C-alpha positions in Angstrom: 5.7 -3.8 -20.4 2.4 -5.4 -21.3 -0.4 -2.9 -20.8 -3.1 -5.4 -22.0 -2.2 -8.5 -19.9 0.3 -7.2 -17.4 2.8 -9.3 -15.4 2.1 -11.7 -12.5 2.2 -10.0 -9.1 1.6 -11.2 -5.5 0.8 -9.3 -2.3 0.1 -10.8 1.1 -2.3 -8.8 3.1 -3.9 -8.7 6.6 -6.5 -6.4 8.1 -5.1 -5.1 11.4 -7.9 -2.8 12.6 -11.1 -1.2 11.3 -13.1 1.9 12.3 -15.2 4.6 10.7 -15.6 2.8 7.3 -11.8 2.3 6.9 -9.3 -0.4 7.7 -5.7 -0.5 8.6 -4.1 -3.1 6.4 -0.6 -4.8 6.6 0.7 -5.4 3.1 3.7 -7.5 2.1 4.5 -7.2 -1.6 6.2 -10.3 -2.9 6.8 -8.9 -6.4 7.5 -5.3 -7.1 5.2 -4.1 -9.9 4.1 -0.5 -10.4 1.0 0.4 -8.5 0.8 -3.2 -7.2 -0.4 -2.5 -3.7 -2.9 0.1 -5.0 -4.3 -2.2 -7.7 -4.6 -5.3 -5.3 -6.4 -3.3 -2.6 -8.8 -1.9 -5.1 -9.5 -5.4 -6.4 -10.4 -6.7 -3.0 -12.7 -3.8 -2.2 -10.3 -1.8 0.0 -9.0 1.1 -2.2 -6.4 3.2 -0.5 -7.9 6.4 0.9 -6.8 9.4 -1.1 -5.6 7.4 -4.1 -6.2 9.6 -7.1 -5.8 6.7 -9.6 -7.6 3.7 -8.1 -10.0 4.9 -5.3 -13.6 5.5 -6.0 -14.8 9.1 -5.3 -15.8 8.5 -1.7 -12.4 6.8 -0.9 -10.6 9.6 -2.7 -12.4 12.3 -0.8 -11.8 10.6 2.6 -8.2 11.7 2.8 -6.2 14.8 1.7 -3.4 12.6 0.4 -2.6 9.0 -0.5 -2.6 7.0 2.8 0.0 4.5 1.9 2.9 4.2 4.4 6.0 2.0 4.4 6.3 1.0 8.0 9.3 -1.2 7.3 11.8 -1.3 4.4 14.9 -3.4 3.9 17.3 -3.0 1.0 20.9 -3.3 0.0 22.8 -0.1 -0.2 23.5 0.6 -3.9 27.3 1.2 -3.5 28.4 -0.7 -0.3 25.8 -3.5 -0.8 25.4 -3.3 3.0 22.0 -4.5 4.2 19.9 -1.6 5.5 16.7 -1.8 7.5 14.4 1.1 8.3 11.2 1.3 10.3 8.6 4.1 10.7 5.4 3.5 12.7 2.2 4.4 10.9 -0.1 7.1 12.2 -3.1 5.2 13.5 -5.0 8.3 14.6 -7.0 8.1 11.4 -8.8 5.1 12.8 -10.0 7.0 15.9 
């Protein structure tokens, strides 16, 4: 691991909605680097609310926990190699 330079990473993102000084973002990580989504959102000025590592004090205090949610996940089962797909709708009540 290169802590000075890091490794290339790519995240596609789209703002879905905005309210009360926060935004609901759709993120699609292309690479799988540690903290990738958190670092990329902080870099574009949208730190994840409740993020103890990358959020500025106001964004950290805005939520009781890290507001990062995997709405969709696809993977191959580690033993059977069967393709598995899971969905879980995000809680949008924070935007109201």
